[in-house]
VMD Tcl script that draws the C-alpha trace (Angstrom):
set ca {
  {-5.37 -41.66 -13.08}
  {-8.56 -40.12 -14.68}
  {-10.49 -39.85 -11.39}
  {-7.74 -38.31 -10.14}
  {-7.34 -35.34 -12.50}
  {-11.12 -34.66 -12.43}
  {-11.20 -34.64 -8.76}
  {-8.25 -32.05 -8.73}
  {-10.12 -29.78 -11.93}
  {-13.04 -30.20 -9.32}
  {-11.45 -28.47 -6.81}
  {-9.77 -25.87 -8.54}
  {-13.17 -24.79 -9.88}
  {-14.61 -24.61 -6.89}
  {-11.79 -22.34 -5.17}
  {-12.22 -20.04 -8.25}
  {-16.23 -19.69 -7.53}
  {-15.90 -19.68 -3.78}
  {-16.29 -15.93 -2.81}
  {-13.27 -14.64 -0.76}
  {-13.88 -13.37 3.11}
  {-14.35 -9.53 2.88}
  {-11.39 -7.83 4.91}
  {-13.19 -5.98 7.86}
  {-12.24 -2.73 10.04}
  {-9.64 -2.88 12.33}
  {-11.05 -3.94 16.17}
  {-9.20 -2.59 18.86}
  {-6.01 -4.14 20.13}
  {-4.96 -4.36 16.24}
  {-2.00 -2.28 17.04}
  {-1.07 -2.99 20.19}
  {2.09 -5.11 20.90}
  {1.84 -8.60 21.70}
  {4.84 -9.89 23.83}
  {3.00 -13.58 23.39}
  {3.66 -13.45 19.55}
  {6.73 -13.72 17.22}
  {8.08 -10.57 15.84}
  {9.32 -9.09 12.83}
  {12.48 -6.66 12.56}
  {12.64 -3.06 11.91}
  {16.25 -2.27 10.52}
  {18.16 1.01 8.70}
  {19.61 0.76 5.15}
  {21.61 3.12 3.31}
  {21.83 3.28 -0.70}
  {23.68 5.51 -2.82}
  {21.09 7.47 -4.65}
  {22.41 8.59 -8.29}
  {19.27 11.14 -8.44}
  {20.10 13.08 -5.58}
  {23.89 12.38 -5.47}
  {24.13 11.44 -1.88}
  {23.65 8.24 0.54}
  {20.26 7.91 1.35}
  {18.40 6.18 4.25}
  {15.28 4.12 4.62}
  {13.74 1.64 7.01}
  {13.14 -2.42 6.09}
  {10.81 -4.42 7.94}
  {11.22 -8.36 7.70}
  {8.77 -10.56 9.11}
  {8.47 -12.98 11.72}
  {10.45 -16.22 10.68}
  {12.33 -14.15 7.53}
  {14.18 -16.37 5.99}
  {17.24 -15.06 3.84}
  {16.79 -17.72 1.56}
  {13.22 -17.39 0.74}
  {12.05 -14.81 -1.84}
  {9.41 -12.17 -0.86}
  {6.95 -9.57 -2.40}
  {8.00 -6.28 -1.71}
  {5.44 -3.37 -0.34}
  {6.73 0.44 -0.48}
  {5.31 2.37 2.03}
  {5.31 6.20 1.76}
  {4.86 8.70 4.14}
  {3.21 12.56 4.49}
  {4.57 15.50 3.65}
  {5.76 16.27 7.28}
  {7.51 13.62 7.80}
  {10.36 10.99 6.51}
  {11.54 7.42 6.57}
  {10.31 7.26 10.43}
  {7.04 9.04 10.31}
  {4.98 5.78 9.88}
  {7.38 3.77 12.56}
  {6.43 6.91 15.20}
  {2.89 7.56 14.29}
  {1.71 4.19 12.63}
  {3.09 1.39 14.32}
  {3.03 -0.51 11.18}
  {5.60 -3.40 12.60}
  {3.20 -4.05 15.14}
  {0.28 -4.10 12.90}
  {1.59 -6.49 10.75}
  {3.08 -8.66 13.68}
  {-0.16 -9.23 14.63}
  {-1.77 -10.15 11.41}
  {0.65 -12.39 10.91}
  {0.20 -14.04 13.81}
  {-3.42 -14.68 12.96}
  {-2.08 -15.87 9.61}
  {-3.80 -12.97 7.50}
  {-0.85 -11.78 5.53}
  {0.97 -12.93 3.11}
  {4.88 -12.71 4.33}
  {6.62 -9.53 2.59}
  {9.11 -7.37 2.98}
  {7.98 -3.66 3.68}
  {10.58 -1.10 2.75}
  {10.20 2.69 4.36}
  {11.68 5.27 2.32}
  {11.93 9.15 2.57}
  {9.98 10.49 0.05}
  {11.31 13.74 -0.27}
  {14.12 13.27 -2.56}
  {16.79 16.05 -2.38}
  {20.24 16.14 -0.62}
  {18.88 17.95 2.49}
  {15.74 15.31 2.75}
  {15.26 15.84 6.59}
  {11.38 17.28 7.31}
  {12.85 20.83 8.99}
  {11.93 24.17 8.33}
  {9.40 24.99 5.89}
  {8.20 21.54 4.87}
  {6.07 23.59 2.16}
  {9.02 25.10 0.48}
  {8.77 24.77 -3.21}
  {11.96 22.81 -3.53}
  {10.89 20.14 -0.63}
  {7.45 19.94 -2.29}
  {9.04 19.37 -5.43}
  {11.42 16.71 -4.00}
  {8.25 14.32 -3.81}
  {7.57 14.44 -7.31}
  {11.77 13.76 -7.49}
  {11.14 10.67 -5.64}
  {9.74 9.12 -8.77}
  {12.93 8.94 -10.13}
  {14.86 7.55 -6.88}
  {12.34 4.88 -6.09}
  {12.41 3.68 -9.83}
  {16.47 4.02 -10.38}
  {18.00 3.89 -7.04}
  {16.41 2.36 -4.32}
  {14.33 -0.59 -6.13}
  {17.35 -1.70 -7.61}
  {19.07 -1.48 -4.41}
  {16.75 -3.52 -2.44}
  {16.52 -6.21 -5.63}
  {20.70 -6.52 -5.32}
  {20.79 -6.62 -1.33}
  {17.55 -9.01 -0.46}
  {15.99 -12.09 -1.89}
  {12.99 -10.63 -3.22}
  {10.98 -11.29 -6.03}
  {11.41 -8.65 -9.30}
  {8.10 -8.82 -10.94}
  {5.33 -6.36 -10.90}
  {3.03 -9.28 -9.57}
  {5.49 -9.02 -6.38}
  {5.71 -5.57 -5.82}
  {3.34 -2.94 -4.14}
  {3.32 0.73 -3.37}
  {1.18 2.63 -0.61}
  {1.36 5.68 1.50}
  {-0.57 8.18 3.41}
  {-1.59 11.61 2.60}
  {1.66 12.99 0.36}
  {2.61 9.65 0.24}
  {-0.74 8.16 -1.04}
  {-0.61 10.90 -3.87}
  {2.62 9.69 -4.67}
  {1.39 6.11 -4.82}
  {-1.24 6.83 -7.21}
  {1.17 9.01 -9.19}
  {4.34 6.26 -9.54}
  {1.76 3.19 -9.16}
  {-0.63 3.98 -12.04}
  {1.97 5.57 -14.10}
  {4.17 2.49 -14.20}
  {1.90 -0.27 -14.16}
  {4.81 -2.21 -15.37}
  {6.31 -1.82 -11.88}
  {3.34 -2.25 -9.91}
  {0.48 -4.15 -9.74}
  {-0.84 -3.35 -6.11}
  {-1.50 0.24 -5.24}
  {-3.01 1.71 -2.08}
  {-3.38 5.24 -1.17}
  {-4.75 6.34 2.24}
  {-6.33 10.23 2.06}
  {-4.41 11.19 -0.85}
  {-2.90 14.65 -0.81}
  {-3.51 17.49 -3.57}
  {-0.17 16.26 -5.09}
  {-2.38 13.41 -6.88}
  {-2.62 14.00 -10.50}
  {-5.76 14.42 -12.35}
  {-7.37 11.68 -12.82}
  {-7.37 11.78 -17.08}
  {-3.39 12.00 -16.54}
  {-3.24 9.13 -13.89}
  {-5.02 6.96 -16.14}
  {-4.94 8.30 -19.86}
  {-5.57 4.69 -21.02}
  {-7.75 2.58 -18.73}
  {-8.20 -0.24 -20.54}
  {-4.34 -0.93 -19.61}
  {-5.12 -0.67 -15.97}
  {-8.19 -2.94 -16.29}
  {-5.40 -5.60 -17.32}
  {-2.56 -4.98 -15.38}
  {-3.74 -4.06 -11.77}
  {-4.48 -6.57 -9.38}
  {-5.67 -4.09 -6.48}
  {-6.39 -0.43 -6.69}
  {-7.04 0.84 -2.83}
  {-8.33 4.62 -2.41}
  {-9.50 5.17 1.40}
  {-10.22 8.27 3.28}
  {-11.87 9.71 6.62}
  {-15.16 10.73 5.79}
  {-14.53 14.39 7.56}
  {-10.78 14.68 5.78}
  {-10.99 18.00 4.29}
  {-8.59 16.47 1.50}
  {-11.23 13.90 0.23}
  {-12.34 15.53 -2.67}
  {-8.89 14.22 -4.40}
  {-9.93 10.68 -3.44}
  {-13.31 10.92 -4.30}
  {-12.70 12.69 -7.94}
  {-10.16 9.62 -8.59}
  {-13.02 7.57 -7.40}
  {-15.49 8.83 -9.51}
  {-13.47 9.13 -12.86}
  {-12.43 5.14 -12.26}
  {-16.21 4.04 -11.92}
  {-17.12 6.02 -15.43}
  {-14.21 4.35 -16.77}
  {-15.21 1.19 -15.37}
  {-11.61 0.27 -13.65}
  {-12.04 -2.26 -10.90}
  {-10.60 -0.38 -7.26}
  {-11.94 -0.45 -3.41}
  {-13.02 3.02 -2.51}
  {-13.58 2.93 1.57}
  {-14.78 5.75 3.20}
  {-14.54 5.46 6.97}
  {-15.08 7.80 10.28}
  {-12.42 10.14 10.67}
  {-10.26 13.03 9.72}
  {-6.38 13.62 8.35}
  {-4.90 11.29 10.83}
  {-3.15 8.20 11.73}
  {-6.37 6.68 12.74}
  {-7.52 6.24 9.43}
  {-4.14 5.77 7.90}
  {-3.11 2.73 10.33}
  {-6.53 0.89 9.39}
  {-5.60 1.57 6.01}
  {-2.42 -0.30 6.42}
  {-4.09 -2.98 8.54}
  {-7.04 -3.73 5.47}
  {-4.74 -3.06 2.41}
  {-1.74 -5.32 3.35}
  {-4.28 -8.22 4.03}
  {-5.34 -8.27 0.35}
  {-2.29 -7.61 -1.41}
  {0.04 -10.41 -2.94}
  {-3.12 -12.89 -2.81}
  {-5.50 -14.16 -5.65}
  {-8.58 -11.17 -6.01}
  {-12.08 -11.33 -6.00}
  {-12.98 -8.32 -7.98}
  {-16.66 -8.90 -7.29}
  {-16.20 -8.32 -3.54}
  {-14.89 -4.42 -4.24}
  {-18.44 -2.92 -3.86}
  {-19.06 -4.36 -0.37}
  {-16.09 -2.63 1.10}
  {-18.33 0.31 2.13}
  {-18.76 1.55 5.82}
  {-21.85 2.88 7.65}
  {-23.23 3.48 10.30}
  {-25.63 0.22 10.09}
  {-22.54 -2.17 9.09}
  {-20.42 -0.17 11.78}
  {-16.98 -2.10 12.33}
  {-17.69 -4.94 10.03}
  {-16.55 -2.80 7.07}
  {-19.87 -4.23 5.16}
  {-23.27 -3.10 4.34}
  {-25.98 -4.94 5.35}
  {-27.87 -6.61 2.29}
}
mol new
graphics top color blue
foreach p $ca { graphics top sphere $p radius 0.5 }
foreach p [lrange $ca 0 end-1] q [lrange $ca 1 end] { graphics top cylinder $p $q radius 0.2 }
display resetview
């Protein structure tokens, strides 16, 4: 028995020090439908929103082999200012990206919720999408998400309800929301991803007034952006503040602009990291350079 215990302890210790593989930049075909693999499912859900006083819609992705009797972690995936709950589906192919990753055994089985982040009675992306009331509705979604949508999901699906099994990520305006809501509610989210965060992103000192709390509670904070994106300054200022405060995070800048090419890769890489053991020492290695190319790892 003593020998058995020592063997197990040795194995555990070796796992804890063994460096995790770096998640690499996507390669051609990562978002192409493969008919030879099992696929997840996209469905529409409707929930009563006390925040808006209406019934609101969202999409839900359940993974290949989904089992209603099994508990799953949840990723809330947010869209941009010109979209709605269908924007990711139309432009980002999240279900195809994730299906392909599942087939390779690279992601933890999870449920993905794609909500409408414009919390107002008429939440369609019509007319002047920059109108003050529509912009304000993106901030109001914080209340809708926490008080209406998350409780609905947890009541109707077998999911974990603790912060360690809940992630939030988004593109552009949704990236700003993810930082604002995720960092503002670390008791609710342990995994946060921002792909090309927009100007709605709060100032860093407001996002994290007490960085020591984030150091203790964050599992992963991912910030990515295209190098030629006109909005990169919002990601950069957040990154610089986090660096100054010693808050571990991944800052991943790749060639590109403000479009789905960058956002799809953000989802591709972020989804492989969440709901798994985290190796903080690997974070600085997430650097894309002309020398490293598509590997996503700078040569030493």
